[in-house]
C-alpha positions as CSV (number, residue, x, y, z in Angstrom):
1,X,0.2,0.1,-0.2
2,X,2.8,2.6,1.1
3,X,4.1,1.6,-2.8
4,X,1.1,3.0,-4.1
5,X,1.3,6.2,-2.6
6,X,4.8,6.5,-3.7
7,X,4.5,6.1,-7.2
8,X,1.1,8.6,-7.0
9,X,3.4,11.0,-5.5
10,X,6.0,10.6,-8.2
11,X,3.2,10.9,-11.1
12,X,1.3,14.1,-9.5
13,X,3.3,16.0,-7.4
14,X,5.1,19.3,-8.3
15,X,8.7,18.6,-9.0
16,X,9.6,20.8,-6.1
17,X,7.3,19.2,-3.6
18,X,8.6,17.2,-0.7
19,X,8.1,13.4,-1.6
20,X,7.7,11.0,1.5
21,X,10.5,8.9,0.0
22,X,13.2,11.5,-0.2
23,X,12.5,12.5,3.9
24,X,16.0,13.0,6.0
25,X,14.4,11.0,8.1
26,X,14.0,10.6,11.7
27,X,16.5,11.3,14.8
28,X,16.5,7.7,15.9
29,X,16.3,4.9,13.2
30,X,13.4,2.3,13.4
31,X,11.9,0.2,11.1
32,X,9.6,1.8,8.5
33,X,5.9,1.0,8.5
34,X,4.4,-1.3,5.9
35,X,1.5,0.7,5.2
36,X,1.9,4.3,6.0
37,X,4.3,6.8,4.4
38,X,6.8,8.5,7.1
39,X,4.9,12.1,7.1
40,X,1.5,9.9,7.3
41,X,3.1,8.2,10.4
42,X,3.8,11.3,11.8
43,X,0.3,12.6,11.8
44,X,-1.1,10.0,13.6
45,X,1.4,10.0,16.0
46,X,0.7,13.7,16.6
47,X,-3.0,12.8,16.7
48,X,-2.5,10.2,19.4
49,X,-0.5,12.4,21.7
50,X,-1.6,13.8,25.1
51,X,0.0,17.1,23.9
52,X,-2.9,17.3,21.3
53,X,-5.6,16.1,22.9
54,X,-5.0,19.3,25.5
55,X,-5.4,21.6,22.9
56,X,-9.3,21.6,23.3
57,X,-8.8,23.2,26.7
58,X,-6.5,26.1,25.8
59,X,-7.4,29.6,25.1
60,X,-6.9,30.7,21.3
61,X,-7.9,34.8,22.6
62,X,-10.8,34.5,24.5
63,X,-9.9,33.3,28.1
64,X,-13.5,31.2,29.1
65,X,-15.6,32.7,26.9
66,X,-19.7,32.4,27.4
67,X,-20.7,30.6,24.2
68,X,-19.7,27.2,22.4
69,X,-18.5,28.5,19.5
70,X,-15.4,30.2,20.4
71,X,-12.2,29.1,18.9
72,X,-10.1,26.6,21.0
73,X,-6.3,26.0,20.2
74,X,-7.4,22.4,18.8
75,X,-10.1,24.3,16.5
76,X,-7.3,26.7,15.3
77,X,-4.9,23.7,14.7
78,X,-7.7,22.2,13.3
79,X,-8.4,25.3,10.7
80,X,-5.1,25.4,9.9
81,X,-4.2,21.9,8.4
82,X,-7.4,22.4,6.5
83,X,-6.1,25.5,4.8
84,X,-2.9,24.2,4.5
85,X,-4.0,21.2,3.1
86,X,-5.9,23.1,0.3
87,X,-3.2,25.3,-0.4
88,X,-1.2,22.2,-0.4
89,X,-3.6,20.5,-3.3
90,X,-4.0,23.3,-5.0
91,X,-0.4,23.6,-5.7
92,X,0.3,19.8,-6.1
93,X,2.5,19.8,-2.9
94,X,2.6,17.3,0.0
95,X,-0.5,16.9,1.8
96,X,0.5,14.6,4.1
97,X,3.6,16.3,5.2
98,X,1.4,19.8,5.4
99,X,-1.1,18.1,7.6
100,X,1.5,17.0,9.9
101,X,3.4,20.0,10.8
102,X,-0.2,22.0,10.8
103,X,-0.9,19.7,13.4
104,X,1.6,19.7,15.6
105,X,2.8,23.6,15.4
106,X,0.9,24.7,18.2
107,X,1.7,21.6,20.6
108,X,3.8,23.7,23.0
109,X,1.4,26.5,23.4
110,X,1.0,27.6,26.8
111,X,-2.4,28.1,28.5
112,X,-4.0,31.6,28.5
113,X,-2.8,32.3,25.0
114,X,0.0,34.6,23.7
115,X,-0.5,36.0,27.2
116,X,1.0,32.6,28.6
117,X,3.9,32.9,26.3
118,X,4.5,36.0,27.3
119,X,4.5,35.6,31.1
120,X,6.8,32.3,30.6
121,X,9.2,34.6,28.4
122,X,10.0,37.4,30.9
123,X,10.2,34.5,34.0
124,X,12.4,32.2,32.1
125,X,16.4,32.8,31.9
126,X,16.6,31.8,28.7
127,X,13.3,32.6,26.8
128,X,10.4,30.6,26.1
129,X,8.7,30.9,22.8
130,X,6.2,28.4,21.8
131,X,7.7,27.0,18.6
132,X,10.5,25.8,20.3
133,X,8.6,24.6,23.0
134,X,5.9,22.7,20.4
135,X,9.3,21.2,19.1
136,X,10.6,20.1,22.5
137,X,7.4,18.8,23.0
138,X,7.7,16.0,19.7
139,X,11.3,15.8,20.2
140,X,11.5,15.2,24.3
141,X,8.2,15.7,26.3
142,X,5.9,13.0,24.8
143,X,5.7,9.4,25.3
144,X,7.2,9.7,29.2
145,X,10.7,11.7,27.8
146,X,11.3,9.2,24.5
147,X,9.4,11.5,22.1
148,X,7.5,11.0,19.1
149,X,10.6,10.7,16.5
150,X,9.4,12.5,13.6
151,X,11.1,13.1,10.4
152,X,13.4,16.3,10.2
153,X,10.7,17.8,6.9
154,X,8.2,17.7,10.1
155,X,9.9,19.0,12.8
156,X,11.0,22.0,10.5
157,X,7.7,22.7,9.7
158,X,6.8,22.9,13.3
159,X,9.5,25.2,14.4
160,X,9.5,27.4,11.7
161,X,6.1,28.2,11.2
162,X,6.0,31.8,12.6
163,X,6.2,34.6,10.2
164,X,10.1,34.9,11.1
165,X,10.5,31.8,10.4
166,X,11.7,30.0,7.3
167,X,10.6,26.6,6.5
168,X,13.1,24.2,4.7
169,X,10.1,22.8,2.4
170,X,7.6,24.5,0.4
171,X,4.8,22.7,2.7
172,X,6.2,23.9,5.6
173,X,6.1,27.4,4.0
174,X,2.2,26.5,3.5
175,X,1.4,26.1,6.9
176,X,3.1,29.3,8.0
177,X,0.6,31.1,5.8
178,X,-2.2,29.0,6.8
179,X,-1.8,30.1,10.1
180,X,-1.8,33.7,9.7
181,X,-5.0,33.4,7.6
182,X,-6.5,31.2,10.0
183,X,-5.8,33.1,13.5
184,X,-6.5,36.7,11.7
185,X,-10.0,35.2,10.1
186,X,-11.4,33.5,13.2
187,X,-10.3,35.7,15.7
188,X,-12.2,38.2,13.6
189,X,-15.1,35.9,14.1
190,X,-14.9,35.6,17.7
191,X,-13.9,39.1,18.5
192,X,-17.8,40.5,16.5
193,X,-19.2,37.7,18.3
194,X,-17.8,39.0,21.9
195,X,-19.0,42.2,20.9
196,X,-15.4,43.6,20.9
197,X,-15.9,45.0,17.9
198,X,-18.3,45.2,14.8
199,X,-18.1,44.0,11.4
200,X,-18.4,47.7,10.0
201,X,-15.1,48.4,11.9
202,X,-12.8,46.3,10.1
203,X,-10.3,48.4,7.9
204,X,-12.2,49.1,4.6
205,X,-9.5,48.2,2.0
206,X,-8.6,45.1,3.7
207,X,-12.4,44.2,3.4
208,X,-12.8,45.3,0.1
209,X,-9.0,43.0,-1.2
210,X,-10.4,39.7,0.7
211,X,-14.1,39.9,1.3
212,X,-16.8,40.9,4.0
213,X,-17.3,36.8,5.3
214,X,-15.1,34.7,7.1
215,X,-15.4,32.2,4.2
216,X,-14.7,34.5,1.8
217,X,-11.6,35.7,3.1
218,X,-10.2,32.9,3.4
219,X,-11.2,31.5,0.4
220,X,-9.7,34.9,-1.5
221,X,-6.6,34.5,0.3
222,X,-5.9,30.6,-0.4
223,X,-6.8,31.5,-4.6
224,X,-4.4,34.4,-4.4
225,X,-1.4,32.1,-3.0
226,X,-2.5,29.3,-5.8
227,X,-2.3,32.0,-8.5
228,X,1.1,33.6,-7.5
229,X,2.7,30.1,-6.6
230,X,1.3,28.4,-9.3
231,X,4.2,26.4,-11.5
232,X,6.6,27.8,-9.2
233,X,9.1,26.5,-6.4
234,X,7.4,29.1,-3.8
235,X,4.6,29.7,-1.7
236,X,3.4,32.7,-1.1
237,X,0.8,36.1,-1.2
238,X,0.7,39.0,-4.2
239,X,2.3,42.3,-2.6
240,X,-1.5,43.5,-2.4
241,X,-2.9,40.7,-0.4
242,X,-0.1,40.1,1.8
243,X,-0.4,44.3,2.4
244,X,-4.2,43.9,3.3
245,X,-3.7,40.9,5.4
246,X,-1.2,42.8,7.3
247,X,-3.8,45.3,7.7
248,X,-6.0,43.2,9.3
249,X,-3.0,41.7,11.6
250,X,-2.7,45.6,12.9
251,X,-6.1,46.1,13.4
252,X,-6.7,42.8,15.4
253,X,-3.3,43.8,17.6
254,X,-4.8,47.4,18.0
255,X,-8.4,46.3,18.9
256,X,-8.3,42.9,19.9
257,X,-5.2,41.1,21.1
258,X,-4.4,44.5,23.5
259,X,-8.4,44.2,24.5
260,X,-8.7,40.5,25.1
261,X,-5.4,40.9,26.5
262,X,-6.2,42.9,29.3
263,X,-8.9,40.8,30.3
264,X,-6.9,38.4,31.3
265,X,-3.3,39.5,31.4
266,X,-3.6,40.5,35.3
267,X,-4.9,36.7,36.2
268,X,-3.1,35.0,34.0
269,X,0.2,36.8,34.9
270,X,-0.7,36.3,38.5
271,X,-1.3,32.5,38.3
272,X,1.7,31.9,36.1
273,X,4.3,33.9,38.4
274,X,3.0,32.7,41.2
275,X,3.1,28.9,39.7
276,X,6.6,29.6,38.5
277,X,8.0,30.7,41.4
278,X,6.6,28.0,43.5
279,X,8.3,24.6,41.7
280,X,11.7,26.5,41.0
281,X,11.6,27.1,44.4
282,X,10.1,23.6,44.8
283,X,11.2,21.4,41.9
284,X,10.6,18.3,44.2
285,X,6.8,18.6,43.7
286,X,7.1,18.8,39.7
287,X,5.6,16.0,38.4
288,X,7.6,12.7,37.8
289,X,8.3,13.1,34.0
290,X,10.1,16.4,34.6
291,X,12.6,15.3,37.6
292,X,15.7,14.6,34.8
293,X,15.3,17.9,33.5
294,X,15.2,19.7,36.4
295,X,18.3,18.1,37.5
296,X,20.3,20.5,35.1
297,X,17.9,22.9,34.5
298,X,14.8,23.8,37.0
299,X,13.5,27.1,34.5
300,X,13.1,24.7,32.0
301,X,11.3,22.0,34.0
302,X,9.1,24.5,35.1
303,X,8.2,25.7,31.7
304,X,7.4,22.2,30.6
305,X,5.0,22.1,33.0
306,X,3.3,24.8,33.3
307,X,3.2,25.0,29.4
308,X,1.7,21.6,29.4
309,X,-1.3,22.8,31.4
310,X,-4.4,23.8,30.0
311,X,-6.1,26.8,31.5
312,X,-8.5,24.3,33.7
313,X,-5.6,22.9,34.6
314,X,-3.9,25.7,35.5
315,X,-6.4,26.9,37.7
316,X,-6.5,24.1,39.6
317,X,-3.5,24.0,40.5
318,X,-2.8,27.5,41.4
319,X,-6.3,27.1,44.0
320,X,-5.0,23.7,45.3
321,X,-1.4,25.3,46.1
322,X,-2.7,29.4,47.3
323,X,-6.7,29.6,47.6
324,X,-7.1,28.6,51.2
325,X,-9.4,25.4,51.7
326,X,-12.2,25.5,54.2
327,X,-11.5,23.4,57.5
328,X,-7.7,23.3,56.2
């Protein structure tokens, strides 16, 4: 069955697409799967990981919203995967590779969204960046310290999915663009739903370029990438669409992200700062799986633990440690 997939890749993928049989391999050699390609196997490993399951209870933008239809880190991840696969399909790139990168790109994200990331980055002496932590999750932290042993191409795409990254594959570039398209457009939808902004307040020129609805904007972005990149060894937007997307991004930072951060900044900073200080001074109370790291790098072990937490679990641990209980 795997050979049939190889045949399809040779027949239908673009010359500059990354074929699964051309992978640079894993950190540790292992017996290949008879049925799945290495990229398909990576996708499955990520889906069944504990870190992936926890994404459903991690904040995207709005913390503990009243309503069932706000984005979580998991739904954002699924959006990125869908957009990246659409781009890859249209450009004859490797969908399996793009999907695996997309599903793993936020595994190392903190509770409380980017607020949590900034808090840990400020507290940890060596800094904290969610893309680097996502790579650490798949390399080291999953499976009780064994890691998932993913391929080079998936690991590279996870590390380089941020705007400043430089992915080694076009599939990684597709995920990086898909991430920006997904979070900007669906965060707009959540912000309107939450009453933080109104649709008629969005930048007029950007909306004229992309469209009024979420689906229209995403469709426009994908079609623009395909038109700009088709037949070329690149994945990029036209200058006009890239400028319009940046205009929407700037608007969201000014009107939504800072506002949303104000609502949870104080609480998130207090909780994570207190938890960080507590475990740095008491590393023996860290869960067993972080003990080895704590022997040589206590701050990193504490960041590993705190970043793995869901919003609910972080609150529960904070209450257990710092909130007095009746009769205690």
